[in-house]
C-alpha positions, 0 to 999 in steps of 0.5 A: 660865867660862861667861857668867851672866846675872842679872835687872835688875843693874848694875856700878859702877866701872871695871876698865880698869887690870886689863885688863877692860872693861864691856859693857852687855847690854841684852837681859838688862839687866846689865853684861858683865865681858869678858876674853879672849873669855870674859863673865861677867855679874854683878848689883850689885857690884864685883868684882876680876878674876883670872888667866886659868886653863887653863879660862878666866877664873875668879873667885876662890872668895871673889868667887863667895860675895860676889856679891849675888843679888837675888830672881829666879826664874831665872838664865841661863848661857851655854855650849858655844853654848847657854843654860842657865836656872837655876830658883830659883838662890838657893835653899839646897842646903847650908844648913850650909855656905851653899851655894845651887843657884847655888854648886853650878852654878858649881862644876860650870860650874868643873870641867866638864872634869874632871866630864865626864871621868867622865860624858861619852857615858853613860846617867846616872840622875838623883838629884834633890834637889829640896829640896837635900842635906838632903832625901830624894832620888828617882832618876829613870831616864826622861828628863824629857819636857819637855826641850830639843832638845839633850839626848841619850838612849838607850834601856836595858834593865834586869834586870827587863825594863823599858826607859827612855830615860836622859839622856846628857851630852856637854857642859857645857851638858847637865851644867848643864841635868841640875844644875838638876834638882836632880842633886847627885851625877853617877850615870853607868852605866859603859857608853857609849851606843854599846855598852850591854852592855859596860862600859869600866869596873870600879869598885871601891867600898870601904865602911867599916863602923860604927866603922872609921877612915879609915886602914883604908880608906887602907889597903885602897885601896893594897892594891886598887892592888897587886892590880890592878898585879899583874893588868896593871891601873891603877886611878884612886883617888877619895875617895867624898866620903862616908866610903869611897873608890873606885878606877875602873879603865878596861877594854877593851870586850870583856866582859859585865856578868856578867864584869866582875862576876866580876872584881870579886868575885876582886879583892874576895876576894884583897885579903880573903885578903891582909888579912882583918882589914881588908877583907871581900868578904862580902855580908852586913853581919852577915859583915863586918868592916873595908872592904867591897869592893862587887863588886855595884856592877858588876852591871848598872843599878848606878851610882857617883858619878863623879869630881868629883860633890859629895856630899849631905854637910852640908859639900858634899864632893867625890869628889876624884880622887888620885894615888897618892901622895896616898891614904896621908895624904889627908882626904876632908874637904878636898875641898869644893864650895868648895876643889875649883875651885881644886885643879882650876885648880892642879893639873887632873884626876888622872885626866886620862889614864883613857881612855887606859889600858884594860886586860884583865880576862884575868888578873883572870878567871883568878884567879876561875877558880882561886877557883872551883876551890878552892870559891869559887863565885858570891856573892849578888846584889842582891835584885831581880836573877834568881837566878843558876845558881851563886848561893848562898842569897839569904838572910842567915845569921842568917835561914837554916832549920835543917836537918832535917825538923821544922824545915823543916816548920814553916819555923823559923829558926835565927839564926847572929847574933841580929838584929832590925829595930827601924826601917823608915822613908822618911826616915833621921832618922825611923829614927834616931829609932826606933832611940833609942826601942828604946834608951830602952826596953832600956837594959841591952842598949843599953848591951851594944851595940858600934858595929858592932851596930847596922846602918843599910842604905839599902834601894833602893825603887820610886824613893827610897831608905829606911832599915832599922836592925837590931841585932845582940845578939850581945853581950847575954847570951842571957837578957838579949836583949829581945824582937823588937817590930814595927819602930816606925816599920814603914815599907812601901816597896812600899806607899807606892810603890803609893799613890804 
């Protein structure tokens, strides 16, 4: 556990009977609690010691919560031989759960060994929540100009042709420096800094649609395990920290991004074939049912929250690595910033063996070839990627042009699904408020909607996410469908980015 400095504190009482000693630290005007060559500097309080655990001395969770914080602009942690300054340590980051920025920092210090396993040596996109989990984040690919000399970077080239130097983390000090920037979750690329063109990780992202229950997610996750096993690969499951699950697969660094994505698509299609009522490989939301296996998370420049990441949920949930025999009964709400360190101390990291389990994609690529021979070619890519040679139309089925010369000339679009856009907003809360206003205007139509008829899309703009809400009117009789009004609000992310 690192040393924590908080300005102007003093401790009272004695710890001698607990095997600890007190030592003044004049440089920081604190008192150090010392045991087993590990120091924990605390402000004015009386704290019991705990037993030594595998990653060093740790205070009990209840004690971390009880440490009083004087109003101070910064704290300093010593770890990995470096001092890391934590600005605004008492700033609320999870107001509902009562966690501050310093609680988040302490969490990552406690589980650093596990967190580093998912990010070490990889370029990382900084997803910064400067106003805490309740605020809107922004993405920062480029490393800050002002940074310590011990922060490593590497230059990446993106599908757009642009380049950026991104942060590379290798130790706990670098990790906590990044957390201090407001990074709640960790978003590494699936490549190592010494080879940016050959991923060493295939990522299976299971994303449940609206109204899909957690049992469906667990069942599809176990199907993913079966398909991977049959194709000579070992998957490492974890909760996403939100509504879904992730399965990471360590692979040999022999394949391009395109090949890894193709293998992930083949996997998704095979899972869908085995359980069409539970799983979907369809890119367009209007075509999905059940749990979507997002194969495009393996496209170049895509990132996924890594293991042990805290997620920006009200209860500060954690993306928790699991053993396979835990998946069938796991509850994602059980893993939070407050509870995960104890699990790590008691059980270690369930994905500890992932780096020694690199496998081959040959069998999945053979499956992809057989699917292609049966008529299943490529699937749609994300919108900002270059159009691929065998990619199908990058237009949602409900928006495709009708066939025939007359309709082609007029540009008329015939919808296979009656979708309308009702709100576009920079903040999700504003978009949801727009949805409620639409429902108030058209209560009869709103009463006929099913849960999965409301599509809430998180869209990526220049540097931030924005929210679009669409409604599928398929369950509203055609003669009773309301007109498509202009979205309200009607946010333009590109105009906002240009003016920003």
